[in-house]
RODO-733395 format. One record per residue: residue number from 1; residue in one letter; x, y, z of N, C-alpha, C in turn. Coordinates in steps of 0.05 Angstrom, whole numbers, plus 5000, padded with zeros to 4 digits. Example, Ala and Ser with C-alpha at 12.3 -4.5 7.8 and 13.67 -1.06 7.14 Angstrom:
<nodes>
   nr  rest    nu    nv    nw   cau   cav   caw    cu    cv    cw
    1     A  5264  4886  5156  5246  4910  5156  5264  4934  5156
    2     S  5257  4955  5142  5273  4979  5143  5258  5001  5157
</nodes>
This chain:
<nodes>
   nr  rest    nu    nv    nw   cau   cav   caw    cu    cv    cw
    1     X  5018  4976  5000  5001  5000  5000  5017  5025  5001
    2     X  5010  5044  4983  5026  5068  4982  5020  5087  5005
    3     X  5029  5109  5004  5024  5130  5025  4993  5138  5024
    4     X  4981  5139  5047  4954  5147  5049  4949  5175  5044
    5     X  4928  5180  5031  4919  5208  5024  4894  5214  5041
    6     X  4893  5237  5052  4871  5244  5071  4851  5261  5055
    7     X  4825  5254  5057  4804  5271  5046  4783  5275  5067
    8     X  4769  5299  5064  4749  5307  5084  4725  5316  5070
    9     X  4700  5306  5075  4677  5314  5062  4662  5338  5074
   10     X  4677  5353  5087  4665  5380  5097  4657  5382  5124
   11     X  4647  5404  5134  4641  5410  5163  4666  5407  5178
   12     X  4687  5419  5170  4713  5419  5185  4710  5434  5211
   13     X  4694  5456  5212  4690  5471  5235  4659  5475  5240
   14     X  4653  5487  5263  4625  5492  5266  4612  5479  5291
   15     X  4625  5458  5303  4613  5445  5325  4633  5446  5349
   16     X  4659  5444  5345  4676  5442  5368  4690  5467  5375
   17     X  4707  5467  5395  4720  5489  5407  4749  5492  5397
   18     X  4757  5477  5377  4785  5479  5367  4786  5482  5337
   19     X  4770  5500  5325  4770  5503  5297  4798  5508  5284
   20     X  4813  5526  5296  4840  5531  5283  4858  5508  5285
   21     X  4856  5493  5306  4874  5468  5309  4867  5447  5288
   22     X  4840  5446  5283  4830  5426  5264  4840  5435  5235
   23     X  4837  5459  5228  4846  5468  5202  4877  5465  5200
   24     X  4891  5472  5220  4920  5468  5219  4928  5440  5215
   25     X  4915  5421  5229  4921  5391  5225  4916  5382  5197
   26     X  4894  5393  5185  4888  5384  5159  4909  5395  5137
   27     X  4915  5420  5143  4936  5430  5125  4964  5417  5129
   28     X  4969  5409  5153  4995  5394  5160  4996  5368  5145
   29     X  4973  5353  5142  4974  5327  5130  4967  5330  5099
   30     X  4962  5354  5091  4958  5357  5062  4930  5347  5051
   31     X  4911  5349  5070  4884  5337  5064  4871  5352  5041
   32     X  4857  5338  5025  4839  5348  5004  4811  5349  5017
   33     X  4799  5372  5017  4774  5378  5030  4753  5391  5012
   34     X  4727  5387  5018  4707  5403  5005  4691  5420  5027
   35     X  4679  5441  5019  4665  5458  5037  4639  5448  5046
   36     X  4635  5448  5074  4610  5439  5083  4592  5462  5093
   37     X  4568  5458  5098  4549  5481  5104  4557  5496  5129
   38     X  4568  5482  5151  4578  5496  5172  4602  5513  5168
   39     X  4621  5503  5150  4643  5515  5142  4634  5543  5129
   40     X  4616  5542  5110  4609  5564  5098  4594  5585  5115
   41     X  4579  5574  5132  4564  5594  5151  4584  5607  5170
   42     X  4606  5593  5175  4625  5607  5192  4641  5628  5177
   43     X  4639  5628  5151  4652  5648  5136  4634  5673  5128
   44     X  4608  5664  5119  4592  5686  5110  4570  5695  5129
   45     X  4567  5680  5152  4548  5688  5171  4519  5679  5165
   46     X  4514  5667  5141  4486  5660  5134  4477  5635  5149
   47     X  4461  5640  5169  4451  5618  5186  4418  5613  5183
   48     X  4410  5623  5161  4382  5622  5158  4370  5594  5158
   49     X  4384  5575  5150  4376  5546  5149  4383  5531  5174
   50     X  4394  5545  5194  4404  5531  5218  4386  5533  5242
   51     X  4387  5513  5260  4371  5515  5284  4386  5534  5302
   52     X  4375  5543  5324  4388  5563  5341  4415  5556  5352
   53     X  4416  5530  5359  4443  5520  5370  4465  5521  5350
   54     X  4458  5512  5326  4479  5512  5303  4485  5540  5295
   55     X  4466  5559  5296  4471  5588  5289  4490  5600  5309
   56     X  4485  5595  5336  4503  5605  5357  4534  5594  5353
   57     X  4534  5568  5347  4561  5555  5342  4575  5567  5319
   58     X  4559  5573  5296  4572  5585  5273  4583  5613  5279
   59     X  4566  5627  5295  4576  5656  5301  4601  5654  5319
   60     X  4600  5635  5338  4626  5633  5355  4649  5625  5338
   61     X  4645  5607  5321  4666  5597  5304  4678  5619  5287
   62     X  4660  5633  5275  4669  5657  5259  4685  5676  5275
   63     X  4678  5681  5299  4693  5700  5317  4720  5690  5324
   64     X  4724  5664  5325  4749  5651  5335  4768  5639  5313
   65     X  4757  5642  5289  4774  5632  5266  4796  5653  5261
   66     X  4821  5643  5257  4843  5661  5248  4839  5666  5219
   67     X  4854  5688  5212  4852  5697  5182  4863  5674  5165
   68     X  4883  5659  5174  4894  5637  5160  4873  5615  5155
   69     X  4858  5609  5177  4838  5589  5175  4816  5598  5157
   70     X  4808  5624  5158  4786  5632  5141  4796  5630  5111
   71     X  4821  5637  5106  4830  5636  5080  4830  5607  5070
   72     X  4839  5588  5086  4837  5560  5078  4808  5550  5072
   73     X  4791  5556  5090  4763  5548  5085  4752  5563  5062
   74     X  4758  5588  5056  4749  5602  5034  4757  5591  5008
   75     X  4780  5577  5008  4792  5567  4984  4779  5539  4975
   76     X  4763  5528  4993  4753  5499  4987  4732  5500  4967
   77     X  4731  5480  4949  4710  5477  4928  4685  5463  4942
   78     X  4663  5464  4928  4639  5451  4939  4641  5421  4930
   79     X  4654  5415  4908  4656  5387  4899  4685  5384  4890
   80     X  4693  5358  4890  4719  5351  4883  4718  5324  4869
   81     X  4732  5322  4846  4735  5298  4831  4763  5291  4825
   82     X  4769  5265  4825  4797  5256  4819  4796  5230  4809
   83     X  4819  5220  4800  4822  5192  4792  4842  5176  4809
   84     X  4832  5154  4819  4848  5137  4837  4849  5110  4827
   85     X  4872  5100  4819  4874  5074  4808  4855  5068  4785
   86     X  4853  5086  4768  4835  5082  4744  4806  5087  4747
   87     X  4800  5092  4773  4769  5097  4778  4766  5126  4785
   88     X  4744  5137  4776  4736  5166  4782  4722  5168  4808
   89     X  4733  5185  4827  4722  5188  4852  4712  5217  4855
   90     X  4687  5221  4866  4675  5245  4869  4667  5249  4899
   91     X  4674  5273  4908  4668  5279  4935  4653  5305  4939
   92     X  4631  5304  4957  4615  5327  4962  4605  5325  4990
   93     X  4597  5347  5002  4586  5346  5028  4558  5337  5029
   94     X  4540  5347  5014  4512  5340  5013  4507  5317  4994
   95     X  4498  5326  4969  4494  5310  4947  4501  5320  4921
   96     X  4503  5305  4899  4509  5318  4872  4488  5337  4865
   97     X  4463  5334  4874  4442  5351  4868  4443  5377  4884
   98     X  4451  5375  4910  4451  5397  4927  4477  5394  4945
   99     X  4499  5406  4938  4524  5402  4950  4526  5410  4980
  100     X  4509  5428  4989  4511  5440  5016  4489  5426  5034
  101     X  4465  5420  5025  4444  5416  5043  4428  5389  5043
  102     X  4430  5374  5022  4415  5350  5020  4426  5329  5038
  103     X  4408  5316  5054  4416  5294  5071  4412  5267  5055
  104     X  4432  5252  5050  4430  5229  5036  4433  5204  5053
  105     X  4415  5187  5052  4415  5161  5066  4405  5140  5050
  106     X  4415  5114  5054  4404  5091  5036  4374  5088  5039
  107     X  4363  5094  5063  4336  5089  5068  4317  5108  5051
  108     X  4328  5132  5043  4313  5151  5028  4323  5157  5000
  109     X  4349  5148  4994  4360  5156  4969  4373  5132  4951
  110     X  4369  5107  4961  4382  5086  4946  4374  5083  4917
  111     X  4349  5091  4911  4340  5091  4883  4353  5113  4866
  112     X  4366  5132  4880  4381  5154  4863  4409  5148  4860
  113     X  4421  5127  4873  4450  5125  4874  4460  5120  4846
  114     X  4447  5103  4830  4457  5100  4802  4456  5125  4785
  115     X  4434  5142  4791  4432  5165  4778  4454  5185  4786
  116     X  4462  5185  4811  4484  5202  4821  4510  5195  4807
  117     X  4515  5169  4807  4541  5159  4794  4544  5166  4765
  118     X  4520  5163  4751  4519  5171  4723  4520  5201  4719
  119     X  4507  5216  4735  4507  5245  4733  4535  5256  4735
  120     X  4551  5248  4754  4577  5259  4757  4599  5244  4743
  121     X  4591  5222  4728  4610  5207  4714  4632  5193  4731
  122     X  4625  5183  4754  4644  5171  4772  4638  5142  4780
  123     X  4658  5129  4789  4654  5101  4799  4650  5101  4830
  124     X  4659  5122  4843  4656  5124  4872  4647  5153  4880
  125     X  4627  5153  4898  4618  5179  4908  4622  5178  4939
  126     X  4637  5198  4952  4639  5200  4980  4621  5225  4989
  127     X  4606  5220  5010  4587  5242  5020  4592  5247  5050
  128     X  4584  5269  5059  4584  5276  5086  4559  5284  5098
  129     X  4556  5304  5114  4531  5319  5121  4514  5304  5143
  130     X  4509  5279  5139  4490  5265  5157  4503  5255  5183
  131     X  4530  5252  5182  4544  5240  5206  4539  5211  5210
  132     X  4526  5198  5190  4519  5170  5193  4532  5155  5170
  133     X  4551  5135  5179  4566  5121  5158  4548  5100  5146
  134     X  4553  5096  5119  4539  5074  5105  4556  5069  5079
  135     X  4551  5047  5067  4562  5040  5042  4543  5024  5024
  136     X  4540  5033  4999  4522  5023  4978  4537  5016  4953
  137     X  4530  4992  4943  4542  4983  4918  4524  4976  4895
  138     X  4527  4986  4872  4511  4980  4850  4517  4954  4838
  139     X  4498  4943  4822  4505  4916  4807  4527  4919  4788
  140     X  4533  4945  4779  4554  4951  4760  4580  4956  4775
  141     X  4581  4955  4800  4606  4960  4816  4611  4988  4825
  142     X  4591  5006  4822  4593  5032  4831  4590  5033  4863
  143     X  4602  5051  4875  4601  5053  4903  4595  5082  4913
  144     X  4574  5084  4932  4568  5109  4944  4571  5103  4975
  145     X  4587  5121  4988  4591  5115  5017  4593  5143  5032
  146     X  4587  5141  5058  4592  5161  5076  4610  5150  5098
  147     X  4633  5163  5104  4651  5154  5126  4642  5158  5153
  148     X  4619  5174  5156  4611  5182  5184  4626  5207  5193
  149     X  4629  5214  5218  4641  5236  5227  4661  5234  5248
  150     X  4680  5251  5249  4701  5253  5270  4691  5273  5292
  151     X  4673  5264  5308  4660  5281  5328  4631  5284  5320
  152     X  4614  5291  5339  4586  5296  5334  4572  5274  5320
  153     X  4575  5247  5329  4563  5226  5316  4532  5226  5318
  154     X  4518  5212  5302  4489  5210  5303  4480  5182  5307
  155     X  4497  5162  5313  4490  5133  5313  4497  5121  5340
  156     X  4499  5139  5362  4504  5130  5389  4532  5117  5393
  157     X  4549  5121  5375  4577  5111  5377  4595  5134  5380
  158     X  4607  5140  5401  4621  5165  5407  4649  5164  5393
  159     X  4657  5143  5382  4685  5141  5371  4686  5158  5344
  160     X  4708  5166  5338  4712  5179  5311  4708  5159  5289
  161     X  4694  5166  5267  4687  5148  5247  4701  5159  5221
  162     X  4712  5140  5207  4724  5146  5181  4724  5122  5163
  163     X  4734  5123  5139  4735  5100  5120  4760  5100  5105
  164     X  4770  5077  5099  4794  5075  5080  4783  5064  5054
  165     X  4790  5080  5033  4782  5073  5007  4807  5061  4991
  166     X  4804  5037  4981  4825  5025  4966  4815  5017  4939
  167     X  4832  5026  4918  4825  5019  4890  4846  5005  4877
  168     X  4840  4980  4867  4863  4965  4855  4851  4944  4836
  169     X  4867  4923  4831  4858  4902  4812  4833  4888  4821
  170     X  4829  4886  4848  4807  4876  4860  4781  4892  4860
  171     X  4784  4916  4849  4760  4936  4849  4762  4956  4869
  172     X  4738  4964  4877  4737  4985  4897  4730  4972  4924
  173     X  4746  4980  4944  4740  4969  4971  4739  4994  4991
  174     X  4717  4993  5006  4715  5014  5027  4712  5001  5054
  175     X  4730  5006  5072  4731  4995  5098  4725  5016  5119
  176     X  4702  5011  5133  4695  5028  5153  4712  5025  5179
  177     X  4720  5046  5191  4736  5046  5214  4725  5064  5239
  178     X  4731  5056  5263  4723  5071  5287  4748  5073  5304
  179     X  4752  5097  5315  4776  5102  5333  4766  5116  5356
  180     X  4773  5107  5380  4767  5121  5405  4787  5144  5410
  181     X  4776  5166  5421  4792  5189  5427  4783  5202  5453
  182     X  4796  5221  5462  4789  5234  5487  4765  5252  5483
  183     X  4742  5242  5480  4717  5257  5477  4711  5273  5502
  184     X  4717  5264  5525  4713  5278  5550  4728  5305  5550
  185     X  4752  5303  5541  4768  5327  5540  4756  5348  5519
  186     X  4748  5337  5497  4736  5354  5475  4710  5368  5486
  187     X  4696  5351  5501  4670  5362  5513  4675  5383  5533
  188     X  4695  5380  5551  4702  5400  5569  4710  5427  5556
  189     X  4724  5425  5536  4734  5450  5522  4709  5463  5509
  190     X  4691  5449  5500  4664  5460  5490  4651  5476  5513
  191     X  4648  5463  5535  4634  5475  5556  4651  5501  5566
  192     X  4675  5498  5567  4692  5521  5577  4691  5544  5556
  193     X  4686  5539  5532  4690  5559  5511  4665  5578  5510
  194     X  4642  5568  5520  4618  5585  5519  4602  5576  5496
  195     X  4608  5553  5480  4591  5542  5461  4566  5529  5475
  196     X  4545  5525  5459  4522  5511  5473  4529  5486  5485
  197     X  4521  5483  5510  4528  5457  5526  4517  5432  5511
  198     X  4495  5434  5496  4486  5409  5484  4505  5399  5463
  199     X  4523  5415  5453  4543  5405  5435  4562  5386  5449
  200     X  4568  5392  5474  4584  5372  5492  4569  5347  5498
  201     X  4543  5351  5503  4528  5328  5511  4526  5309  5487
  202     X  4521  5321  5463  4517  5304  5440  4545  5290  5432
  203     X  4565  5304  5437  4593  5291  5432  4596  5266  5448
  204     X  4585  5265  5472  4587  5242  5490  4566  5221  5488
  205     X  4543  5230  5477  4520  5211  5475  4518  5198  5447
  206     X  4528  5212  5428  4527  5202  5400  4499  5203  5389
  207     X  4482  5220  5400  4455  5222  5390  4446  5251  5379
</nodes>
């Protein structure tokens, strides 16, 4: 296996109390990222579609982002496409139809996955936004997946969730992974920062 490349499907900031540290780490590892709706709200202040808690968090994040972090987030595309091992891979936060806001789940969108793959001309689509990991495969070998989230899970599993994508002679393989981290420390920092306390609670409950 060659050197791993890091990709992020958006919402880099907007929930936690360490936005600049997260941006710095992604820059350090040379991650390829797309813009999420919370990232964009932290830049332009548009929280019209947010619930009150998310709106407060976006405002707090905007106030605490460094100019360097803002420049990095502002440079991110809404979609990204590349070739890996002869396969086209497409990455977006929401969906190919709505990059920022559409929540995509197999229970509601599986009939659209072949359409998505054809629309963007890709063999693999990576999605974010829902914080819920899943993997779907078409009869033709196409793959649509969500790696889940590193923090703020929605499946009652507080571990950091990500996926490893491998493309080779055996086709496309997506391996879901979970890693424990010091969620208690992250939650304490949220509480100490003045962010909504429910963000800390959710970090520890996974709901």
